[in-house]
N, C-alpha and C positions, 0 to 999 in steps of 0.2 A: 528687620534688615532689608534694604532694597536689593533687587537682583543685580548681580554683577558678573556672573559666570557665563561665558559663551563656549559651546562645545561643537566642534566640527568633526563629525565622524566621517573619515574619508576612506575611499577604497584602498589606498596605499598608505596614507598617513592620517593620524588624528591629532588635532591641535586644540588646546584649551587656552582661552584668553580670559583675563580678569580686568574689570573696569576699576581704575584706581581713583576715580572721582573726577578726573580730567580727560583721560584717554584710556584706550584698551591696550593691554600689553600681553603678548603670549607668555604662558606659564611653563616653566620647566618642571616636569613631574619626575621626581627622583625614582630610580630603579627602572621605570618604564620608558622614560624619555631619552632623547639624544638631541644633539645640535646638528641640524641638517643644513648643508650648504647647497642650495638649489642651482646656483650659478656663481662664477667667480666674482661678478660685480654686485652680488646681492648678499647682504649680511646674513650670517647663520641664523636659523630659526629653530626654537624649541619645538619638537614634534615627537609623537609616539608612533612608531611603525604599527600599522593595523594588523597585528599578528597575535595569535595565541597558540601555544603548544601545550598539549596534554601529555603528561607522563603518568606513571603509575601512582605517584604520590601527590602531585600538585600541578598547578598551571603556571606556565611562564608567559609573560606579557610583554609586547612591544620590543624594546631594545634588549630585554633579557633573552629573547629568542635569538637575536643576532649574535649576542655575546657568546652564546653556547653553541653556535654554528648549527642551529636547528631549523633554519629557514626552509631547507629542502626536505625536511622530515615529513613522512606521510601523516604524522600526528600533528602537524602544524596547519592551521587554517589561515588563509589570506584571501583577499578580495571578498570578504564577508558581506560588505555593504551591497555590492553588486548582486550577489545571489539572493540576499534578503529582499532587495527592491524588485527582483525578477520573480520572487516567490518560487525559487528553485526547490523542488522536493527532494533533491538528492542528499544523501547523507554519507558520512565516512565512519566506518566501524573502527572503534578504538577500544581495546580490551573487552571485546564482545558487545559493546554498547554503540548503537548508531547515534551519531552526533550530527545535527543539521547546522547549516550556516546561521540560522536564527538563534540556536542555542549558543553556538560559538561566539556570535556577535554580542549576545546578552552577557555571557561570561566576561568577554573582553571589556565592554563598556562599563559593566558593573565594577570591575576591578579598577578601571581608570577613575570613575566617579568617586568611589570610596577613597581612593588615594588622594584625590583633589580635596575632598571633604576634610580628610585628616591633615593634609598639608596646610590648608588655610584656616582650619578650625571653624568650619561653617556651621551655622545653627540650622534647626529644622525648618525655619521659615524662609531660608534663602531661595531665591528664584533663579532658575537656570534657563538659558535659551539654547535649543538644539537646532541645527540646520538641516534642511531637506532639499533634495534636487528639485528642479522645476517640474520634472515629469514624475515626481513621487506620487504614489497612490495612498489612499487612506490606510491601507494595511501597514504600510511602512511608517506612517506618522503614528499610528496607534502602537506599533511595536516600540518606537522611540519613547512614547509616553509611558508605556508599561515599564521599560527598562529604567528610565530615570526615576519614576516613582518608587519602584522596588528598591532602588539604591538610596532612597531617603529624600529625594527632591519631590515634595508633594506639589510644589508650584513650578510649572514649566510652561514655556512659550516656544512656539515654533516660528522659524523664519526661513524663507527659501534662500538658497545659497547665493544666487546672483545679487539679491537685494542686500544680503549681509556683506558680500564682497564690496559693494559700493560704499556701505557705511564704514567698512574697514579701511578704505582709502579716504576716510573722512577729511583728512587735512587738506586734500586737494579738491573737495567738493565746494561748490558755490550755489547758493539759492538761485532758483529760476533757470539753472542750466540743465541740459540733458546729457546723460552719460550712458554708455553701453558697457555692460559687464560681460566679458568673454571668459567663462569658467570651463576649462578643459582639463579634467582631472583623470584619476585612474579608472573611473567607472563610467562617467557620462560627460557629455558636452552640454552646458547650459548657457544660454544667452538671454540677457534681459536689457531692455532699454528703460531707463529710469529718469524721472524728472525730480530734481531736488526742489522742494517747496519750503517756503518760510513757515515756521510753526506759528500758531495763534499767539503763543507766549514764548518769549526768549528762553525761559527756563526749560521749556520742553524740547529745545534743540530743533534740528531740521527734520523735515519729513520727506521721504522719497516715495513718489507715486509711480507705480509700475505702468508703463505705457505699452509695453509689448514684451513677451517672453516666449522662448521655444527651447526644446531640449531634444537630445538624441542619445541613444544608447551606443555611444562611441567614446572610448577612453583609452587610457594607457594599456589596460588589460586586453582590449581588442587588438591593439597594435602588437602586443606581445604574442598573441595567438597567431597573427598573420606571419610574424617572423618565425614562429615555431613551425608552422606549416611549410614555409619556404625552406627552412633548414632540412626538414625531412625530405622535401622534394629534391633538393640538391644532392642529398645522399641516397636517393632512390629507396626511401623507406616510408612506412605508413604507421600511423599512431595506434593501429590495431595490433601490431606485432608485439609479442611478449617482451623481447629485449628492449623495445622502445618504451613500453609501458613502465618498465623498471626504472628507467632514467628520465622519465618525462618531466618530473618536478625539477630536477637539476637542470634539464635542458631549458625549461621555461625560465628559470632563474637567470641563466646565461643570456637568453633572448632579451629579458628585461634589462640586463646590464649593458648589452650591445645597444639597445635602443637609447638608453640614457647617455652612453658614451658618444654616440653619433650626434648628440646635441652640441658637443664641444670639440669633437675631433672629426677628421675627414674619413677615417676608416676604423673599423673595430672587428675583432674576430672572436670566435668561441670554439672551444674544443671540449667535448664531454666523453669520458671513457666509461664503459660498462664495468662495474666493479668485479664481476665474476668472469666475463668472457674476454675482457680487454679490448672489445670492439670500440672504435672511436668514431664519433660523429663530429665533424668540424665544418666551419663555414666562415667566410670573411665577407663583410659588407662595407661598401663605401656609402657615404652619405647620399650620393646620387642614386645608388641602388635601393637604399631604404626609401627614398622619396618616390622612386618608381614603383615600389611595392605599395606605398600608400595610394598612388595614382591608380594602380591596377585594381585596388579594392574600393575605388571611388571615395576615398576619405575626404579629399578636398571638395568634392561635389557635395557630400553630406554636410561638411562644415559650412559651405557657402549657402546651402539651402536652409540650414538652421538659422544662420545670420539673417537671411532674407525674410524668413517667417516672422522673426522678432521685429525687424525693421518695417515690415508691412503693417503689422499690428500698430506700431507707433505712428506710422504715416497716416493710417486711418483715423487716428486720434488727433491729427493735426500737427505732427512733429516729423518732418522728413529727415532723411539721413544727414543732410547738411546742418541740422540743428544740433547734432551730437558734438559736445565740446571735447570729450575725451573718451577713449576706449581703455578700460581697465582689465588687464589680462591676469587671470589667476589659474592655479592648478599646474601640476607638474608637466602635463603634456603641452601646455602653452609655451614651454621652453624649447620645443622643437623648432629649429630655425626656419624650415619651410612653412610652418604654421604661422610663425611670427611675420614672415615675409608676405604671406597671403593677406593677413589682417592689415598690415601696413599698406599694401597695394590698394586695398579697398578704401581705407580711411585716411591714409597719409601718415607718414612716420611721426609728424609733429603731434598727432592726437593720441598715439598709442603709448600707454604706460605699462611697465612690467617691473615693478620694484618690490611687490609684496605677493609673489605667486603662491606661497604656502600658508600664510597666516592672515590674509585679508578677511577671509570668511569668518574665522573664529573671532577676530577683532570686532568685526561688524556685529556678530551675534552678541558679544558682551556689551557693545554700545546699545544695541536694540533693547536688551533686557534691562539696561540701566535707565531707559526712558526715551530713547529716540524712536519715533513712531514711523509707521509705513502705511501708505495707502496701497490697495491691491485690487485685483479682480479675480474671478473664478478661472482657474487654469484649464480644466477639462470640460468636455460635454458630459452632462448627466441626463440619463434617459429612463423612461418608464418602460419596462418590459411587459408586453401583453401578448395573448394568444390570438392570432387571426382566426376568427370563427369560421371563415371559408376554407382556409388551407390547413388549419390546425397547427401551423408553425408559429414559433415565437418571433415577434417583431419588436422594434424599439422606437419609441416616440420621445424626441428630445424635449426635456423639461427646462433645463438650464443650459443654454449654449455657452461655449467657451468665450470668455471675454466679458461676461456679465458683471457689472459692478455691484458691490454690496455695501451696506444693507440696502434692500429694496424697499421703496416707500409704498408701493402697491403690489398686489399679487402679480406674479410673472406668468402663471399658467393656470388654466381652469381645465379640469378633467372630470368626466363623468364615468364612474365605475359601474359596470354592468355585471350581472351574474353570468358565469360561464357554464353553469349547469343547473337544472331544476332541483330545488331542495337545498341550495347552497345557504349555509348559515354563517360562514366566516369569510371575510374578505380582507384584502390589504392591497399594497402596491409594492412592486419589486423595483427598487432603484439601482441602476447600474452606472458605474463610472466608465466612460468610454475614452480609451486612449487611442493614439494613432498607430495604425499597423506598421510593422517593421518593413523596411525595404530589404531587397535581396542581400545587400552587403552587410546588413546588421542582423540578419536572421540566423546568425551563427552564435553558438555559445560554447565557451571553454568550460568543461566540467571535469570533476574528479569522481572516479567510481569508488565503491566502498573500500578498495585496497589502497586508495590514494593516488592511483595513476591518472594522468591527464589525457584528455583527447578533445578534439574539436568536433562538435555535432551540429547538424542543421536542424532547426526547429520546423516541425510540420506546420501546415496552414492552420490546423486545429489548435496547435500549441500557441502559435502566434496570436490567433483570435482570442484564445482563452486568457492570454496575458494582457489583452487590451479591453476586456469587458469584465468588470469586477462587480459582483453582486454585493452591494454595500449593506443591505439589511437582511442578509440571508438567514440570520438566526432569529429574526423577528419580523417576518413578512406579513403576517396577518394580525390585525388589531381592530377590525370593525365587525361588530356582531349584527347579523341580519335576522330580524324577528318581526313578522313571521318569515319562514324560508322563502327565498326568491325563486322566480321562474327564469329559465334560461333566456338571456338577453335583456332581462328587465333592468332599467336604470335604477340604481339603489342609492348612490351617494354622489354628491358634488364635492370635489376636492380642489381647493385653492392652494397654490404654492407660493412661498416667499422665502427670503434669505435674511437672517439677522446679522448683526455686527460681528458675531463669532463664527460666521460661515456655516451656520446650521440651516439645513433645509427644513422649513416649517410648513405644516399643513393645517388648513382649517377645513373641517368636514361637516357637511349638512346632509341629513337623511332626507332624500327626495320624496319618500313616501309619507313621512310625517312632518317634513320641513323643520325638524328639530336640529339645533346645532349640537353636533356630537363632540367635536374637538375644535379648539381654537389655538392657533399658533403652537401646535404640537411639534416638537423637534423629532425628526425621523433619522437623519444622518448628518454628519459634518462633512462639508465639501472641502476641496483643496484649491 
């Protein structure tokens, strides 16, 4: 059976779509799903709230959590995708057992996938497509692969969310035109500039070539955290206080509700009472005050910079901003009026589309796995880590720069591996994925401590650096045998690097002392 299932695991909502042979349609998943109405002018969309609740006997998933009024429970996990992508180590203790966001996300997605399998009667050879943010790292992609395969999908493809969103708007796409996808969801902002190309054969459908893309850790959860801080400030309180910790989850829920309400009303208020002391925290926000809060935290600046990074990449490939035929907006946060106004000011109202904010990504994933292809390029820098013999400190040498097209016809780098100490018998290479450092406004993280209380914490410089340098082959760094043992500083191996059609970094290794070919096109890691 050909692939036809697209899965968009979102920070706030998860959407499943099915290819019916002609088009992709969102799927209503019984028990877990609900019909969401993102805006009055947009038709309701089947979606699954990205929630899982653990009680003593069982797990409640998605809409089951809302129906049982468990959204604010310390046993309920939300925003799992964001914490998984950030590699957050924090856990919540439930019934004496620590549960991480990775485990909660695995339990949630496994339940959803198994329910979809049962609902559609899928066979073991069904192929599924899962979506990933533009700034996703290999650990997140590997996590998705493990979850899908453990749930019975042994055939799985990955597609980045902006490209999937463009395919999800497929009825409006035309070959040879350029489109910009603005994906502002609960966890991240992803922007991609895409060129729709004619396929070699009509049966293969259209192909989208990625001209430029950029991402930022800015999403609805970030805006909720800013509102949360502002409510505490107005009430003269701090998130370290025990009474505030007791009601932090409920207060966050109210902040989320206020944020959503201000997309359709001029003012919204919240009031939260402590269940034991009777103390009340309240606040009222006008839309103008909310927009001022976004301005205070440089949200619009970050949005503009993310747009410009993607546009600059496209311009360097010969496609200026004026070539963009339409801007496709997706994600719940794209419904914020001031965000829409900003995008319309930049591109003009006639080019901006906003009629599939919640399901375009899942629709596109289903179309992709059904046969619509994509051209792409490498999203991050990849570097070789080595120790500076003079200083003794680790340094990084870029092997694969961001923007490299693949597959490569010729080797892209040549590196000579030298012994770091006399008597060395094992050598290898340390490959690191290099992300972009956070700015001050996005170096904040909303976390839950083991008791379930929420607070906003600032990430240290070391934490920020750690989250942008990922050792990709940490568990298999050495694979070259040196015989006889080398002298310190002695050149031992020549390594040539290339990339294949599956984004795998390949190495060809020659022993410089014997001139023997040791490895040829050996896959080391998979790039993103």
